[in-house]
C-alpha positions in Angstrom: 0.4 6.9 -28.7 3.8 5.1 -27.9 4.0 1.5 -26.9 4.2 2.1 -23.2 1.1 4.3 -23.3 -0.8 1.6 -25.2 0.2 -1.1 -22.7 -0.5 1.2 -19.7 -4.0 2.0 -21.0 -4.6 -1.7 -21.6 -3.6 -2.5 -18.0 -5.9 0.2 -16.6 -8.8 -1.1 -18.6 -8.2 -4.7 -17.4 -8.0 -3.5 -13.8 -11.6 -2.2 -14.0 -12.8 -5.0 -16.3 -11.9 -7.6 -13.7 -13.4 -5.6 -10.9 -10.1 -4.7 -9.0 -10.7 -1.0 -9.9 -14.0 -1.2 -8.0 -13.6 -3.5 -5.0 -10.1 -2.3 -3.9 -11.1 1.4 -3.5 -14.4 0.4 -1.8 -12.5 -1.9 0.6 -9.9 0.7 1.4 -12.5 3.4 2.0 -14.4 1.2 4.4 -11.1 0.3 6.1 -10.1 4.0 6.4 -13.4 5.3 7.8 -13.7 2.4 10.2 -10.9 3.8 12.4 -12.5 7.2 13.3 -16.0 5.7 13.6 -14.8 2.9 15.8 -12.9 5.3 18.1 -15.9 7.6 18.4 -18.4 4.9 19.2 -16.1 2.7 21.3 -18.0 3.4 24.6 -21.3 2.4 23.0 -19.7 -0.7 21.5 -18.2 -1.8 24.8 -21.6 -1.1 26.5 -23.5 -3.2 24.0 -20.9 -6.1 23.9 -19.9 -6.3 27.5 -21.7 -7.6 30.6 -21.2 -4.4 32.6 -22.9 -3.8 36.0 -26.1 -1.7 35.9 -25.3 2.0 36.1 -21.6 1.5 35.1 -20.2 4.5 33.3 -17.6 4.0 30.6 -15.0 6.8 30.3 -12.3 6.5 27.7 -9.7 9.1 26.9 -10.7 11.0 23.7 -7.9 10.5 21.1 -6.7 13.5 19.1 -7.2 13.7 15.4 -3.5 13.0 14.8 -3.8 9.8 16.9 -6.8 8.6 15.0 -5.1 9.2 11.6 -2.0 7.3 12.9 -4.4 4.4 13.6 -5.6 4.7 10.0 -2.0 4.3 8.8 -1.6 1.3 11.1 -4.7 -0.3 9.5 -3.2 0.3 6.0 0.0 -1.4 7.1 -1.8 -4.5 8.1 -5.2 -5.2 6.6 -4.5 -2.7 3.8 -1.3 -4.4 2.8 -3.2 -7.8 2.6 -5.8 -6.2 0.3 -3.1 -4.7 -1.9 -1.3 -8.0 -2.2 -4.5 -9.8 -3.0 -5.2 -7.2 -5.8 -1.7 -7.2 -7.3 -0.3 -10.7 -6.7 -1.3 -12.0 -10.2 -0.5 -9.0 -12.3 2.3 -10.9 -14.1 1.6 -14.5 -13.3 -1.8 -14.6 -15.0 -0.5 -13.8 -18.4 2.5 -16.1 -17.9 0.2 -19.0 -17.0 -2.2 -18.6 -19.9 0.7 -17.7 -22.3 -0.9 -14.3 -23.2 2.5 -12.7 -22.4 4.0 -14.6 -25.3 1.5 -13.0 -27.7 2.3 -9.6 -26.3 6.0 -10.1 -26.6 5.8 -11.2 -30.2 4.9 -7.6 -31.0 7.4 -4.7 -30.9 7.2 -4.6 -27.1 10.3 -4.5 -24.9 10.3 -6.3 -21.5 10.9 -3.0 -19.8 7.8 -1.5 -21.3 5.8 -4.6 -20.4 6.9 -4.7 -16.8 6.7 -1.0 -16.2 3.2 -0.7 -17.7 1.9 -3.2 -15.3 3.8 -1.6 -12.3 2.6 1.9 -13.3 -1.1 0.8 -13.6 -1.0 -0.9 -10.2 0.5 2.3 -8.7 -2.3 4.4 -10.1 -4.9 1.9 -8.7 -3.3 1.4 -5.3 -2.2 4.9 -4.5 -5.4 6.4 -6.0 -7.5 4.1 -3.9 -5.5 4.7 -0.7 -5.6 8.4 -1.2 -9.4 8.5 -1.6 -9.6 6.3 1.6 -7.2 8.6 3.4 -9.3 11.7 2.5 -12.4 10.0 3.7 -10.8 9.0 7.0 -9.4 12.6 7.4 -12.9 14.0 6.8 -14.5 11.8 9.5 -11.6 12.5 11.9 -12.0 16.2 11.5 -15.8 15.8 12.0 -15.6 13.6 15.1 -12.3 14.6 16.7 -9.8 17.5 16.6 -8.7 19.0 13.3 -5.7 17.6 11.4 -4.0 20.2 9.3 -4.3 19.6 5.5 -0.5 20.0 4.8 0.3 17.5 7.5 -2.1 15.0 6.2 -1.0 15.4 2.6 2.8 15.2 3.3 2.2 12.1 5.5 0.3 10.4 2.7 3.0 11.3 0.1 5.6 9.7 2.3 3.5 6.6 3.0 2.8 6.2 -0.8 6.5 5.5 -1.3 6.1 2.5 1.0 3.2 1.4 -1.3 5.5 1.8 -4.3 8.0 -0.5 -2.6 5.4 -3.1 -1.9 4.3 -3.1 -5.5 7.9 -3.4 -6.6 8.3 -6.5 -4.4 5.2 -8.0 -5.9 6.4 -7.3 -9.5 9.8 -9.0 -8.7 8.1 -11.9 -7.0 5.8 -12.4 -10.0 8.8 -12.9 -12.3 10.4 -15.4 -10.0 7.3 -17.4 -9.1 4.4 -18.6 -11.2 1.6 -19.4 -8.7 -0.3 -16.5 -7.2 -0.3 -18.1 -3.8 3.4 -18.3 -3.8 3.8 -14.7 -4.9 1.5 -13.5 -2.2 3.2 -15.7 0.5 6.7 -14.6 -0.4 5.8 -10.9 -0.7 3.9 -10.9 2.6 6.8 -12.6 4.3 9.3 -10.1 2.9 7.1 -7.1 3.9 6.3 -8.5 7.3 9.9 -9.4 8.1 11.1 -6.0 7.0 8.5 -4.3 9.1 9.2 -6.5 12.2 13.0 -5.9 11.9 12.5 -2.2 11.4 10.4 -2.0 14.6 12.8 -4.3 16.6 16.0 -2.5 15.4 14.8 1.0 15.2 18.2 2.7 15.2 20.0 0.2 13.0 17.3 0.1 10.4 16.1 3.7 10.5 16.6 4.0 6.8 14.6 0.9 6.0 11.6 1.3 3.6 9.4 -0.1 6.3 10.2 2.9 8.5 8.3 5.2 6.1 5.0 4.3 7.9 6.4 5.4 11.2 7.8 8.7 9.7 4.4 9.3 8.0 2.7 8.9 11.4 5.1 11.4 13.0 4.5 14.0 10.3 0.8 14.1 11.2 1.8 15.7 14.5 4.8 17.8 13.5 5.6 18.7 9.9 9.4 18.2 10.4 11.4 16.6 7.6 14.5 15.2 9.2 17.7 13.9 7.5 16.7 10.3 8.4 13.4 10.8 6.4 15.4 11.9 3.4 17.8 9.0 3.5 14.8 6.6 3.9 13.2 8.1 0.8 16.4 7.6 -1.2 16.9 4.0 0.0 13.2 3.2 -0.8 13.4 4.6 -4.3 16.7 2.8 -4.9 15.4 -0.5 -3.6 12.3 -0.2 -5.8 14.5 0.6 -8.8 16.7 -2.5 -8.2 13.7 -4.7 -7.7 12.3 -3.6 -11.0 15.7 -4.1 -12.7 15.8 -7.6 -11.2 12.3 -8.3 -12.4 13.2 -7.2 -16.0 16.3 -9.4 -16.1 14.5 -12.4 -14.6 11.6 -12.1 -17.0 13.9 -12.1 -20.0 15.4 -15.4 -18.7 12.1 -17.1 -18.1 10.4 -16.0 -21.3 13.3 -16.2 -23.8 14.9 -19.5 -22.8 
């Protein structure tokens, strides 16, 4: 097995050994199925929580399956992002702090292999966990609301997964510039939140922003139409992730070999 494969296998093993490979999928699954269940039982929830007059009847418009799944994507973009940052913020800083990275780099291991193995292992965990959660949410949505076509659901997830890759690339880069996990999480959340806010505020000017992927993924749930803007956004996201990884590699060389 080549060096990258050995490192990648080691990273996957550590993700499950420290519990991240267990609690992250469970947390995302609960987050995903909460949306359709909450929408379905909302009248009962309001009736139990509110002081309504006797005999009052609660009538709420029934959302479509596409609207429920769009709500699931919205949950991923807020609470889900926080969970992902929490699970991935110390993927590089831990070994830098306890000097385990020095022992790894003393072997015939390049910085590119080291960084990429951590990034790839986190992608497997995060995208795999989110996909399982998305499937669970889709199942309950089809069960309780209208049917969402399988191709629409799959394409929307594939598009949204590129946003997850970008988030992990930001975390990798932040982990090479900062040492403390709290600082890495804070800076990464700030960058992601600012980019999402600006993409929402300046829709036309930033329509190719990586943060726009969640909006395009939500639209694809209703209509499977791949526009030119989506293509450009995918290219910009992949290029941005690539440059973030390049920056991470160059920064890591400086901090470890000075």
